[in-house]
N, C-alpha and C positions, 0 to 999 in steps of 0.2 A: 504494500500500500504506500503510495507516494503522498507525503504530507505537503500541503501547499502553504507556503508562508504568506502571511497577510501582506497586502501591498502597502508600501509606506504611505503615511499620511502626507497629503500635499500641504506644504506650509502656506499659511495665509499671506505671509510676506513674500510674494513672488512678483516677477516683472509684470504679469498680466494685471494683478490687483493694484500694483503701484501705478500703472497707467490709468486704471479706472479712477483712482483717488486723484491723480493729476488732473484728469478731465473734470472732476467735481470742483477742484480748486481753481480751474480756469474759468468757471462760470462767473464768479464775481468780477474778474478782470474783463470778460466779455461785456457784461452789463455796464461796467464803469466806462469802458471805451465808447460804447454805443450812446450812453447818456451824455458823456462829455461832448460828443460830436453834435448831438441835437439836430440831426438831419441836415447838416451843412455839407457833408460829403468830403471832409478834409482828412487829415492824418489819422485822427481818432477813429473815423469810420473805417479806414483801411486796416487799422489795428484790430478793430472789432471783427472785420471779415477774416483776417489772418488768424485770430484767436479761435473763432468758430471753426474754421477749416482745419486747424491743427487738432482741436478737440475732437472733431468728427473723425479725423484720421486715427486718433488714438483708440476710438471705439472699434474700428476694424482691426487695428493692430493688436489690441489686447485680446480680442476674440480669437484671432488667428494663432497667437502665441499660446493661449490657454488650451486650445484644442490640439495643436501640434506638439506641445511639450507636456501634455497631461497635467496642466496647472489649474484645472477647474476646481473651484472651492465653493462652499456655501456662501461665503462672503461675496465672492465674485458674482454668483447667481443673483444675489440681492442688490449689490452695489451697482452693477453694470446697468440694469434698466433704470435705476434711480438717477444715475449720472446722465443717461440719455434723455430722460424726461425733464431733468433740470435744464439741460442745454437747449433742447428743442422748445420746451415750454417758455423759458425766459426769452428766447429769440422771438417767438410769436407774440408774447405779451408786450415786449418792448416795441416791436414794429407797430403794433396796434396803438400803444400809448403815444408813439411818435406820429400817429396819423398816416402811416405808410402802408398799413394792411388793415382790411376790414375786420372789425371785431367779431363778426359772425364766423369768419374763417377760423380765427383763433379759438373761439368757443367750441365750434364743431370738432376741431382736431383735439383740443384738450379734454373735452367730455368723452370722446371716443377713447383716448389714451388712458385716462383715469378709470373709465368704466370697464375697459377690458382688463386692466390690472386688477381691479377689485373682483371681477368675474373669475379671473384665473385663481385668485386666492380662495374664492367661494367654492370652486369645484375641485380644489386640489385633493380633497379626500377621496374623490372618485378617480382621479388620474391627472397627469400633467398634460396641459395643452401646449405642445411645442410651437415655436414660431413657424408660421407657414411661409411658403414662397411669396404669397401675396403680402404678408406682413413685412417681409424683407424688402419687397419692391416698394411698399408704402414708405418705409424708412428712407430708402434711396431717393425717391421722388420728393418727399418732404424736405430732405436735406438740400437737394438741388434747388428747390423752390425758395427755401429760406436764404441760401447763399445768393441767389439772384436778387432777392429783395434787399439783402444786406448791402449789395454793391451800391455805390452812390449813383443811382439811376438818373437823378436830376441833372447830373453833370454830363450824361451821355446823350440826352435829348429825349423827346417824347416817345420815340419808337422803342426805346429800351424797356419801357414799362410793359409792353405787350407780351414779349416772351416770358417775363417773370410771372405775369398774371395767368398766362396759359398753363405754365408748369404748376403754379399754385392751384389752379382749378383742377388739374389732373390729380394733384396730391389730395385734394379734398374728396374727389370721387373715389379714389382708391382707398382712402382712409375710411370712408363710410362703408364701402362694399366689403372690405376686409373685416371691419367691425361686426357687420351682420354675419359674416362667415364664422367668426369666433363665437358669436352667440349660438349659432346653429351647432357648432362643434361641442360647445359646453352642454347644450341640451341633449345631444346624442350621448356624450360621455356619461352624463347623469343617468339617462335612461338605461344605458347598457349596464351600469354599475348596480342599478336597482332590480335588474332581472334576476 
């Protein structure tokens, strides 16, 4: 009989989790830069764009590192989505506060994001709802839309607003459709567990 030794515990302090924490720490700097610029499209606006872009890249990087190096931890599972929601949420709210994005867009996206997070916790006793391809597409399109809105569009001319608005419209549609899909998944998961 071959005895299997338990796999070593993954330390919480690893590169993937450090990148997640760095992303959380970047959020106040992003907010500060965007507020300092106050829709003028100057240096602070570009610093906000750069901070957002680097923070979003750390999201991809920490996920890739966690999977490829076996660094997935309970801390990372909790902190990573929190970091994402802080970054995306603060960008949407600030763009609306500055009058550059319609409030209804921010509300629809944030209600969906928070609602699905709560739903995932509510059905966790029946099983885990993994991120779907649609959910990943939603994140990519939201990110591109926010980056386009963060660019100092007023300096580029009226035409520059239209591509940003079209991508944001696509982000809203995908956000709503994938939200409905998660609700259907949760109902199926619950029904299957009760059989």
